[in-house]
C-alpha positions as CSV (number, residue, x, y, z in Angstrom):
1,X,0.0,0.0,0.0
2,X,1.3,3.4,-1.0
3,X,1.5,5.8,2.0
4,X,2.5,9.4,2.7
5,X,5.1,9.5,5.5
6,X,4.9,12.6,7.7
7,X,6.0,13.8,11.1
8,X,3.3,13.4,13.7
9,X,3.3,17.1,14.5
10,X,2.3,17.8,10.9
11,X,-0.3,15.1,10.8
12,X,-3.5,17.2,11.0
13,X,-2.4,19.8,8.5
14,X,-1.4,17.1,5.9
15,X,-4.5,15.0,6.6
16,X,-6.7,18.0,5.8
17,X,-4.8,18.6,2.6
18,X,-5.2,15.0,1.5
19,X,-8.9,15.1,2.4
20,X,-9.3,18.2,0.2
21,X,-7.6,16.3,-2.7
22,X,-9.7,13.2,-2.1
23,X,-6.5,11.2,-1.8
24,X,-6.9,9.2,1.5
25,X,-7.6,5.5,1.1
26,X,-10.2,4.8,3.8
27,X,-10.0,1.1,3.4
28,X,-6.8,0.8,5.4
29,X,-5.7,1.8,8.9
30,X,-2.9,4.4,9.1
31,X,0.2,3.2,11.0
32,X,2.7,5.0,13.2
33,X,6.2,4.7,14.5
34,X,7.9,6.8,17.2
35,X,8.0,10.0,15.2
36,X,6.0,9.4,12.0
37,X,2.5,8.7,10.7
38,X,1.9,6.7,7.5
39,X,-1.4,7.7,5.7
40,X,-2.7,5.3,3.0
41,X,-3.4,7.0,-0.3
42,X,-5.5,6.0,-3.3
43,X,-2.8,6.8,-5.9
44,X,0.5,8.6,-6.4
45,X,0.1,11.8,-8.4
46,X,2.8,14.2,-9.4
47,X,1.5,16.8,-6.9
48,X,1.7,14.3,-4.1
49,X,5.1,12.9,-5.1
50,X,6.6,16.4,-5.2
51,X,5.2,17.4,-1.8
52,X,5.6,14.3,0.3
53,X,7.7,11.2,1.0
54,X,5.9,8.2,-0.5
55,X,6.6,4.9,1.3
56,X,5.3,1.4,0.7
57,X,3.8,-0.1,3.8
58,X,1.8,-3.2,4.7
59,X,-1.3,-1.8,6.4
60,X,-4.3,-3.6,8.1
61,X,-7.5,-3.4,6.2
62,X,-10.3,-1.5,7.9
63,X,-13.3,-3.6,8.7
64,X,-16.2,-1.2,9.1
65,X,-18.6,-2.1,11.9
66,X,-21.6,-0.7,10.0
67,X,-20.8,-3.2,7.2
68,X,-20.8,-6.0,9.8
69,X,-24.2,-4.8,11.1
70,X,-25.6,-5.0,7.5
71,X,-24.2,-8.5,7.1
72,X,-25.7,-9.6,10.4
73,X,-29.1,-8.2,9.7
74,X,-29.3,-9.5,6.1
75,X,-29.4,-13.0,7.6
76,X,-32.3,-12.0,9.9
77,X,-34.5,-9.8,7.7
78,X,-36.4,-10.4,4.5
79,X,-34.6,-9.4,1.3
80,X,-37.1,-6.6,0.5
81,X,-36.0,-4.9,3.7
82,X,-32.2,-5.1,3.1
83,X,-32.0,-1.7,1.4
84,X,-33.5,-0.1,4.5
85,X,-30.9,-1.5,6.9
86,X,-29.0,1.5,8.6
87,X,-25.5,1.8,7.1
88,X,-24.0,3.9,9.8
89,X,-24.4,5.0,13.5
90,X,-22.9,7.5,15.9
91,X,-20.9,6.5,19.0
92,X,-20.7,8.8,22.0
93,X,-18.9,7.2,24.9
94,X,-20.4,3.7,25.2
95,X,-23.8,4.7,23.6
96,X,-24.6,4.1,20.0
97,X,-27.2,6.3,18.4
98,X,-28.8,5.0,15.2
99,X,-31.6,6.1,12.8
100,X,-34.1,3.4,12.1
101,X,-36.5,3.8,9.1
102,X,-40.2,3.6,9.9
103,X,-40.6,0.2,8.0
104,X,-38.0,-1.3,10.3
105,X,-39.4,0.0,13.6
106,X,-40.9,-3.4,14.4
107,X,-37.3,-4.8,14.2
108,X,-35.6,-2.1,16.3
109,X,-34.9,-4.5,19.2
110,X,-33.2,-7.0,16.9
111,X,-31.2,-4.1,15.3
112,X,-30.1,-2.9,18.7
113,X,-29.2,-6.3,20.1
114,X,-27.2,-7.1,16.9
115,X,-25.3,-3.9,17.3
116,X,-24.4,-4.7,20.9
117,X,-23.1,-8.1,19.8
118,X,-20.7,-6.7,17.1
119,X,-19.6,-3.6,19.0
120,X,-18.2,-4.9,22.4
121,X,-17.4,-1.3,23.6
122,X,-21.1,-0.3,23.3
123,X,-23.4,-0.8,26.3
124,X,-26.5,1.2,25.2
125,X,-28.2,1.5,21.8
126,X,-30.6,4.4,21.3
127,X,-32.6,5.3,18.2
128,X,-33.2,8.9,17.0
129,X,-36.8,9.7,18.0
130,X,-36.6,13.3,16.6
131,X,-34.4,15.8,14.9
132,X,-32.2,18.4,16.6
133,X,-34.5,21.2,17.6
134,X,-35.1,24.1,19.9
135,X,-32.7,26.7,21.3
136,X,-30.6,24.0,22.9
137,X,-30.2,21.9,19.7
138,X,-31.2,18.7,21.5
139,X,-33.1,15.6,20.2
140,X,-35.3,12.9,21.6
141,X,-33.8,9.4,21.9
142,X,-35.4,6.0,22.7
143,X,-33.3,3.2,24.2
144,X,-33.8,0.0,22.2
145,X,-31.1,-2.3,23.6
146,X,-28.6,-2.5,26.4
147,X,-28.5,-0.6,29.7
148,X,-31.3,1.9,30.5
149,X,-29.4,5.1,30.6
150,X,-28.6,8.1,28.5
151,X,-25.5,9.4,30.4
152,X,-22.0,8.4,29.4
153,X,-18.4,9.6,29.4
154,X,-16.8,10.2,26.0
155,X,-13.0,10.3,25.6
156,X,-11.2,12.5,23.1
157,X,-8.0,14.5,22.8
158,X,-6.7,13.5,26.2
159,X,-9.9,14.5,27.9
160,X,-13.1,12.9,29.4
161,X,-16.4,14.5,28.7
162,X,-19.5,13.5,30.7
163,X,-22.9,14.2,29.3
164,X,-26.5,13.1,28.8
165,X,-26.8,12.4,25.0
166,X,-30.5,13.5,25.0
167,X,-30.4,16.8,27.0
168,X,-27.0,18.1,25.7
169,X,-25.8,18.7,22.2
170,X,-22.4,17.1,21.4
171,X,-20.7,16.0,18.2
172,X,-17.9,13.4,18.4
173,X,-17.3,14.1,14.7
174,X,-15.7,17.4,15.7
175,X,-12.9,15.7,17.6
176,X,-10.4,16.2,14.7
177,X,-11.6,19.8,14.3
178,X,-11.0,20.5,18.0
179,X,-7.5,19.1,17.6
180,X,-6.9,21.4,14.7
181,X,-7.8,24.4,16.8
182,X,-5.7,23.1,19.7
183,X,-2.6,22.9,17.5
184,X,-3.0,26.6,16.6
185,X,-3.1,27.9,20.2
186,X,0.0,29.8,21.6
187,X,1.1,29.8,25.2
188,X,-0.7,32.4,27.5
189,X,-3.6,33.0,25.1
190,X,-6.9,34.2,26.6
191,X,-9.7,32.4,24.8
192,X,-13.5,32.7,24.6
193,X,-15.7,29.8,23.5
194,X,-19.2,30.9,22.7
195,X,-21.9,28.2,22.9
196,X,-19.5,26.0,24.9
197,X,-21.9,23.1,25.6
198,X,-20.6,20.4,27.9
199,X,-17.1,22.0,27.5
200,X,-15.4,20.0,24.7
201,X,-13.5,23.1,23.4
202,X,-12.6,24.6,26.8
203,X,-11.7,21.3,28.4
204,X,-9.6,19.9,25.5
205,X,-7.8,23.2,25.1
206,X,-7.0,23.3,28.8
207,X,-5.7,19.7,28.7
208,X,-3.5,20.1,25.6
209,X,-2.2,23.7,25.6
210,X,-0.6,26.3,27.8
211,X,-3.5,28.8,27.3
212,X,-3.7,31.3,30.1
213,X,-7.5,31.2,30.5
214,X,-10.5,29.7,28.6
215,X,-13.9,31.3,29.1
216,X,-17.0,29.3,28.1
217,X,-20.6,30.6,27.7
218,X,-23.5,28.2,27.4
219,X,-27.2,28.9,27.5
220,X,-28.4,25.3,28.1
221,X,-28.4,24.7,31.9
222,X,-28.1,21.0,31.5
223,X,-25.0,21.3,29.3
224,X,-23.6,23.9,31.6
225,X,-24.0,21.5,34.6
226,X,-22.1,18.8,32.8
227,X,-19.4,21.3,31.8
228,X,-18.8,22.2,35.4
229,X,-18.6,18.4,36.2
230,X,-16.1,18.0,33.4
231,X,-13.8,20.7,34.8
232,X,-13.5,18.6,38.0
233,X,-13.3,15.3,36.1
234,X,-10.4,16.6,34.0
235,X,-8.8,18.5,36.9
236,X,-8.3,21.8,34.9
237,X,-7.9,25.1,36.7
238,X,-7.9,27.7,33.9
239,X,-11.5,27.3,32.6
240,X,-14.2,29.7,33.7
241,X,-17.8,28.9,32.7
242,X,-21.0,31.1,32.5
243,X,-24.5,29.9,32.1
244,X,-26.6,32.3,30.0
245,X,-27.1,34.0,26.6
246,X,-23.8,35.2,24.9
247,X,-25.4,38.6,24.3
248,X,-26.1,39.1,28.0
249,X,-22.8,37.6,29.4
250,X,-20.2,39.1,27.0
251,X,-20.8,42.8,28.0
252,X,-20.3,41.8,31.7
253,X,-16.9,40.2,31.0
254,X,-15.3,43.6,30.3
255,X,-12.2,42.1,28.7
256,X,-10.7,41.3,25.3
257,X,-9.6,37.9,24.0
258,X,-6.8,36.6,21.8
259,X,-9.0,33.9,20.3
260,X,-12.7,33.5,19.9
261,X,-14.4,30.2,19.0
262,X,-18.0,30.2,17.7
263,X,-19.2,26.5,17.2
264,X,-22.8,27.3,16.5
265,X,-23.5,26.4,12.8
266,X,-26.4,28.2,11.0
267,X,-26.7,31.3,13.3
268,X,-23.3,32.0,14.7
269,X,-22.8,34.9,12.2
270,X,-25.6,36.8,14.0
271,X,-23.2,37.1,17.0
272,X,-20.3,38.6,15.0
273,X,-21.1,42.2,16.1
274,X,-20.5,41.0,19.7
275,X,-17.1,39.8,18.6
276,X,-15.8,43.3,17.8
277,X,-16.5,44.4,21.4
278,X,-14.2,41.8,22.9
279,X,-11.4,41.7,20.2
280,X,-8.2,43.5,19.8
281,X,-6.1,43.9,16.6
282,X,-4.8,40.4,15.9
283,X,-7.6,38.5,17.6
284,X,-8.2,35.2,15.8
285,X,-11.9,34.1,15.3
286,X,-13.1,30.6,14.3
287,X,-16.8,30.7,13.2
288,X,-18.7,27.6,12.0
289,X,-21.5,27.2,9.5
290,X,-23.3,24.6,7.3
291,X,-23.0,25.3,3.6
292,X,-23.6,23.5,0.3
293,X,-20.3,22.6,-1.5
294,X,-21.2,25.2,-4.2
295,X,-21.3,27.9,-1.6
296,X,-17.8,27.2,-0.2
297,X,-15.8,29.4,0.3
298,X,-17.6,32.5,-1.2
299,X,-20.7,32.5,0.9
300,X,-18.7,31.7,4.1
301,X,-16.5,34.7,3.5
302,X,-19.4,36.9,2.5
303,X,-21.2,36.2,5.8
304,X,-18.2,37.3,7.8
305,X,-17.5,40.4,5.7
306,X,-21.2,41.5,6.0
307,X,-20.5,42.1,9.7
308,X,-16.8,42.7,9.8
309,X,-15.7,44.2,6.4
310,X,-12.1,44.4,7.4
311,X,-11.8,40.8,8.6
312,X,-8.6,39.2,7.3
313,X,-9.7,35.8,6.1
314,X,-7.0,33.2,6.9
315,X,-8.7,29.9,5.8
316,X,-12.0,28.2,5.1
317,X,-11.9,24.6,6.3
318,X,-14.3,21.7,5.6
319,X,-14.9,20.0,9.0
320,X,-16.9,17.1,7.8
321,X,-19.9,16.3,5.6
322,X,-23.3,17.1,7.2
323,X,-25.6,15.7,4.5
324,X,-25.3,14.9,0.8
325,X,-23.5,17.9,-0.8
326,X,-23.5,19.9,2.5
327,X,-20.6,20.4,4.8
328,X,-19.8,21.8,8.2
329,X,-17.2,24.5,7.6
330,X,-15.0,26.8,9.7
331,X,-13.8,30.3,8.7
332,X,-10.6,31.3,10.4
333,X,-10.1,35.0,10.3
334,X,-8.2,37.8,12.1
335,X,-9.5,41.1,13.4
């Protein structure tokens, strides 16, 4: 298998580039040694050959669990139902969250128990009983197999994050994006995280950087409660949390920040006027949005410039696919 050999400290930057070029071979598991990461690639192009060290490696094939679930259920369900079998699921801590089509609802217990059998790290299977909705972006879930609980501890980026998956919004898919932000932070930075939820950005930043102080603001009282627990769980001292509306809390802070993170896709741009009040020249802002591929990067940049015309756009990054043709993106810009 052809791989790109890179230093571990350059891993995320190179990985993002390879993703943008659609070059990563997802059928194999990357390998590491003491200092390097070997990323499997689909083919060797002139561009890749000129930029990176190409190395031949024997890599393990990736066996996708969702494929296993399909294989198991195909043996249990009638052939006319095979096309409806869920092809993917989300894992938060030891809870799997799966979407079950209406025509398979009578088989939801079978689906849940099958998932428990093939995923030994899962203790609870819950099905989506609604979409993300309301001010707190939460969704209804129904447990269909395993233990009767919705609370778990999710591990990522050298941190442990406790939450209730029904009452708190949390996306494990943003783990790589949080790592990207972590790798950009300089010692002694003062950082504000708007819409901080259960604390994934503040906690992982505190655990992995030498930031001076991280302030988080979250309007959902349930998420805020878990964020406070997560401060204790991770033994961090430089995180300060506020429960309330960003527009009410920010004026009371009476300080300026070196970096502002705004992980609220769809409506975060409405809070950009608030950013100017707490920024100084050189402040870095990371604002998130959901956009169709055809709108990237122009609409993302336009939204920022509408509120902050002099914003110095550094980068527009795809942070993962949200739905067919639609992506979660982050605009990094400087005040």
